[in-house]
N, C-alpha and C positions, 0 to 999 in steps of 0.2 A: 328536209327531204320531201320531195313530191311523192304522191302515191304511186304504187306499182300499177302496171297495166297488164291485163290478161285477156285471153281469148280461147275459144274452144270450137271444134267443128268435127263433124262426122261425114265421111264419104268413103265409098269403096276404094277409091284411088287416093293414095296418100298425098299426091301432088295437089289434087283439088281440095283436100282437107286443109293442107297447109296454106293454099291460096286464100281460102275462106277465112282462116284464122289470121293470116297476114293482113287482110283488108281491115279486120277489126283492130289489130295492133297499130297499123299505120294511121288509122283515123284517130285513135286515142293519142298517139305520139304527136300528131299535128295539133290536137287540142291542147296538150300539155305545153307544146312549144309556144303557142300563142299566149299562154298564161304564165309561162315559166319566168321566174325572177332571175336577174343576172347573177351568175355565180353558182346556180344550182347545178348539181352533178348530172351528167348525161347518163342514160341507161347503159349499164355496164355488165350486168349479170342476168342471164336468162335461164329459166327453168322450163324443161320440156318433158312431158309425160305422154306416152303413146301406147295404144293397145297393141297386143301381140299380133294383130292382123297386119301391122306394118313392119314386123320384125325383119323380114327379108330385105327391106329397103332402108334400114336405119342408117347405113353409111351415106346413102344418097340424101336422106332427110337431113342429117347433120350438115352435109356439104351445102345444101340449099339454105339452111338457117344461117350459116356463115356468109353466104353470098348476099342474102337479103339484108342482113343486119351485121355488117362487118364491125369488128371491135368488141362484140359482146361475147363473154365467156359463157359456155353452155354446160349445164348439169341436168341430169334427169335419169329416167328409167322406163323400161317397159313394164306394163301391168296387164292383168286380165281385164282391166277396165281403167278408165280415167275419169276424173271428176273436175268440176268447176263449181262456182257459186250457184247452188240450187240445182245442179244437173249431174247425172251419172250416165256414163256410157259403159255398160258392162257387157263384155263379149260382143262389142261392136267395133268397127274400124273407126277410130277417133284419136284425136290428140288435143292436148291442152298446153298453152304457152303462158308464161308470165315474165315480164321484164322488170328489173329492179334498178333504180338510179342510185347505186351505192358507190361511195368513194373507193377507188381501186385498192387503197391501202387497208380497207376494212374487211377484205375477204381474200382467201386464197383457195383456188381449185386444186384438188389433189386426186391421185389415183395410185395404183401399184407402180406404174411407170414413173410417177412424179409424186413422191410422198410429201407430207407436210414438212415445211422447212422454214427457217427464219423465225420470226416472232411467233410465240405460242398462241394459237387461237383460243378464244374463250369458250366457244361451243362449235358444233359442226353438224351439218346435214350430211347424212350417210346413206348411200345406196350400195347394195351388195348382191353378189351371186350366192344363193342359198346353198349351192354345192361346194362352196369354199371350205377346205379343211380347217378345223379348229376355229370356225367362224365366231362362236361365242367368246373365245379367248381373244381373238383379234379385235372384236368390238370392245371388250374390256380394256385391252391395251391402248386402243385409240382414245377411249374415254380418259385414260390416265394422261394423255398428251394434250388435253385441253385444260384451260384454267378453271372451268366450272365442273368438269367431269360429266357434263350433260351433252349427250348426242340425241338427235332425232332423225328419223328416216324410215326406210323399209327395204325389204328384199325384193329384187326384181322377180317378176312372175310372168312367165310366158311359155306357151307350148312349143316354141321354136328357139329356145335359148334364153338365158337370163341376162339380157343386155342392159347395160347402164352407160351413162354418158358423163364424161368430165373432160371437156375440150376435145375428146376423141371418143370413139366407141370402145367400151371396155367389155371384155369377156372374161369373167372370173374376178375374184378378189373384191376389194372395197374401193369406192370412190366417193367424191362429194365435194363439199366446200366448207372451209372453216371460216368462222366469223370472229372479228375482233370484239373486245369487251365493250367498246363504245357503241355497238349496234344493239339497241334495246329490243328484246323479244320476250314473249311469254309462251310457254309450252305446257300442255297437259295431256295425260293419257286417259282414255275412257275404256272401261272394261265392257265385255259383251256376254259374260257368263254369271250365273248365280249359284252360290253354294247349295248343295242338297243334303249336307250333313254338317256335323260340328267341325271346328278347327282342331286338328290333331297334330301332335309332334312326332316326327320320325325318330324312332328309337333304335332301329336297325336297318341298314341298307348297304348294298354293295353295287356301286356304279348306278345303273338305272333300275335295279330291282329293290323294292322296299319290302322287307319281311316283317317289320313290326312298327305299329303306330300306338303310341301311349302304352307301350309294353304288351300290346295284344297282337296276334297275327294280323297282318295288314289285310289279307283277303277276307277274314272274318269281319273286320271293320267295314270294308267295302260292301259286302253282302248285307250287313245290318243297316247301313246308311241308305241303301237302295231298296231295302225291303224285299229282297229276292233270295232264291236258293238255287244252287247249281243243279240240284236234282230235278228242277223244272226248267229245262233250257228254253222251252217255247216262250215262257214269260220272262226269263232272265236275259236272253241274248239281245232283244231290242233295247232294254235299259242299259246294258253294258256297252253297246255300240254307241249310245248317245252320251255316255259319261266321259268327262274330262277330269283333269286334275289341276287344281290351283296350288302353286308352290311359292313360298317366300323363304328367304334366308332367315336364320334363327333370330336375328335382331330386329326384324321388320314385322309390322302388323299385317296379318293376312287380310283382316277385315277393317274397313274404316268405320262401319256401323253394322248392326245385325243384318245379314242377308246381302251385303254388298262388299265386293273385293276392294282392297286398297290398290293404289297405283303400282306398288312393288310386286304385285302378284303376277306370276307368269303362268299362263294356262298351257298345259301340255296334254298330248293324247295319252290315253291309257292303251298300251300296245300289247299287253298280254297278262295272263294269269298263270300262277304256279301252284296248282292245288297241293302238290307234294310238300312244298315248303311253306304253304299258306301265304304266298307273296304275290305282289303285283308288279308289273313292269311298266315303267313310265318313259316317255320319249324325252328324257333329260337325265343328266347326272344328279343323283340325290344323295345327300349326306345326312347322317344323324344330327339332330338339332334343328333341321328345317321344319317349317310348318306346312301342313298339307290339308286340303279340303277337296272332296269330290264335288263336281259341279256339272251343270248342264248349260247349254246356250239358251238364252232367254231374251226374247225381243223386247219385252216391256222393261226388263232390267237394263238392257242396253240403251233403250230410249231415255230412261230416267238418268242414266249416268252421263250420256252425251249432253243432255240439257244441263246437268250439274257442272261439267267442265266449262261449258260456254258461259254459264252464270258466274263461275269463279273468275274467268277472264274479264268479264264486264266489271265485277266488283274490284278487281285489282286496278282497273283503269279509273274508277271513280275518284279516288283520293287526289288524282292529278289535277282535278278541276275544282275541288272544294276550296272555297275562299279565294279563288284566283280572279283576277281582273277579267271581265268578259272579253276584253279586246286582246288579251294575251294568249288565248288558245281557244280550241273548239269547245262549245257548250256541251255537245254530245261527246262523252269520252270515247265512243267507238270511232269518232273521226280521227283519233290518234292511230288507228290501225292502218298501216301503209299497205299491207298485203298479208296473205296467209297461205300456209300449206296444210293440207289434211291428207294423211296417209292412213288408209283403212285396210283391214284384212279382206282378202278375197272372199271370205265366207260371210262378209257383212253386206253393206250396200242396201239399196232399196228392197230387194227380195227378202232379206232378213227382217227389215223394218216394216214390211207389209204392203208397200206400193212402190212403183218406179220412182227413183231419185229421192226416196223418203229420207235417207240418212243425210244427204246434203241439204235438203230443205229444212231439216231441223237446225243445222248449223247456220244456214242463211237466215232463218227466222230469229235466231238468237243474236247473231253478230251483224245482221244487216247485209246489204249487197256490197261487201268489201271484195277487193280483188283476191280471189282464192282459187287455187288449183290443187290437184293431188292425183293419187292413183291407188288402185286396189292391189295390195302387195301379198307376197307369200310369207310374210312375217314382218313385224313392226319393231322399230328400234327406238328406245327412249332411255335416257340416262345411260347406264352401261349394260342394259338388259336387252335380250331378244324376246319379244312378246308374240302372242298369237290371239286371234279373235278380238283385237283391240283397235282403237283408232288413236292417232297421235295428231293433235291440232297445235300448230305453232303459228303465232301471229308476230309480225314484224311491226314495230311501233315507230311513229314519228317522235323525234326527240322532244322532250318537254321544253316549253319556253323558259328562257333564263330568268 
């Protein structure tokens, strides 16, 4: 498999942005055509992410993509921003494209109008409307219809509608592309929050209201962990507004190491207090037996964790070259990366990391200048969970030499 090709551009007029990106794509395609070996697959799958400045023109945008590159299947989403290798366009009129030379039998595009069918995919990229009823349950159901149970993706985020693309413009529901088992990829979740108190077990809860943690009133635990009192609202309210909740199921580890959330942790908003019942309200369904820790967003913790997942991906690629004949494959294991997708929370990006494009520059520094695009989402999908304040990095790999 030859490497993916990608492009990105910003312009107030979507037509001009697409023309600028298309010039980059066509130049790369021509270069690949000159170097392409006989029998290599043609480009067949396209990823497109666009900022919500272009939402009103998405139907025309998709039509133009199909006209410029006939025969390519398109999937993608709107976001409050888009990203490419080393670059972020947040709240700017911009788009990012990537073309993949996959065998047609190795993927299937799906949406509500055309569900997954035929051979079961091994994993899937998923885009979704955050307003879809029972969204978490639908994500879990879709996960169960893949061979690995692993999904990756994000929720469309736009001020003018949560639009996503799967051969057509989708409004509502879920869409994406399922991949066959023979297509190698690696995926990791990076967290953006840091615990501010101990890990506790939920001992009493009803729907989204937690009334007891470790047998104590939940509100008392919250106040103690934050070091505040309700009779001093001037000091308490800023800390409460900045506090989130990290949750995991009972059988999962909330922390991978002291002070760092594990990948199964879902961060949710703290949406209310119940002084009468000494309870707290969380923006998710909570059950007794779950683990819970109060947390704050933390730029340094987010930076460290992003570096960690990139390092893990590098380490997973290293064994592929150990002891191998130098002529059988690339000396640099990162040359096995054909392309990558990075879907980050709309609350992250360069502004959270301290400077413009800082988040994507961390990824670029760790992985090199691989073809990579993504978007800033209203929620992130990994495994069978819906996350917040996270990033999901997925790399597609060149097959290992026989």
